[in-house]
C-alpha positions, 0 to 999 in steps of 0.5 A, a space after each residue: 555523501 552522494 556519489 555521482 556514478 559514471 555509467 560507463 564505469 559500471 558497465 562495459 557496454 549498454 548491453 550488459 544491462 537490459 530493460 528486464 526487471 532483474 537488470 533494473 533492480 541490479 542497477 539500482 543496487 549498484 548505484 546505491 538505491 535500496 529497492 525494498 523502498 521503491 515500487 517497480 513497474 516496467 515504465 515507472 519507478 515509484 519512490 515509497 520512502 525517499 529517505 530509506 530508498 536513498 534515491 537522491 536526485 543525483 542517483 536519479 540522473 545516473 539512473 536516467 542515463 542508463 534508463 531514460 525510458 523509465 520515469 522515476 516518480 517522486 510523489 510525496 502523496 504516494 509516499 504518505 500512502 505507503 507509510 499508512 499502508 506499512 503500519 498494517 502490513 508490517 504486522 501482518 505479513 510473514 517472511 517468504 509467505 505466498 499472498 493472493 492478490 486482487 486482480 486489476 488493482 493498480 494501487 494495491 500492486 504498487 503497494 505490495 510489490 516491494 514486499 517481494 524484496 522486503 520480506 521475500 513474499 510471493 504474489 500469486 493470482 490464483 491457487 492456494 496462499 498463506 494470505 489474501 489481500 482485501 482492498 478494503 479502504 479506510 472510507 468503506 470500512 468507516 461507512 460499514 461500521 456506521 451502516 451497521 449501527 444505523 441498521 441496528 445489527 451492531 458493528 460491521 467490523 469486517 476484519 477477517 483472519 488470513 487477510 491483509 488490508 494494504 489500504 485500511 489506513 488510507 483515505 479515498 481522497 488520497 488514493 484518488 488524488 494520486 491515481 488521478 495525478 498518475 493517469 490511472 483509473 479512480 476508485 469508487 466508494 462502494 458504500 451505498 447506504 445514504 444515511 451512513 454516507 450522510 453521516 460521514 459527510 457531516 463528520 468530515 466538516 466538523 472533525 476531519 480526522 474522525 475516520 481513523 478514530 472510528 476504526 480505532 474505536 471499533 477495534 477496541 469494542 471488538 476486542 473487549 467483546 472477544 475478550 468477554 466471550 472468551 472469559 464466559 466460555 472459560 467459566 
């Protein structure tokens, strides 16, 4: 059952909870919110998973009494993006690892921030790291695969060891719809191969779910090719 908290009963004075990240997260924990399933920024709290975060409307009301200047974003689209992203990240991130982040990538920042609490990772922006974030999105990966096929060089399946891909399962239209709604800078499609772009548009009309299937097929072929190579080398 949800509880309505009396903020005055939590703290003897407003000064006991500053606007620092540490205090905001501490307050969220006190009112029953699981901060492993929210993304923190100084001005906004983004809910990654409504059920797991337990960030109900009543808890939001309690939070906003203490922090009226911090907006709580309950975007269902952002939660879908987080769900897609977590399917890759949960398999690739090791606890307490250091992760090299790309600079000036708002959506990646939001997706990675909760993992500092989920897995105790450290997000770094220079120097050595255990893993590197590659901001490759689903659309660019699919177009890279098509480009390699049309250029006659085979599959351009650019997944590298030591890298993680928070956006590899997320389509560009989801990302930009959320960024536009949130007043952020949109992401451009990096692919410049006109034939690959044209073929992608054709498939979009006849098979809207084709992108993930293309990536799965490429993964399967890549794995079979690697298995065959390893077998031949072992003989």
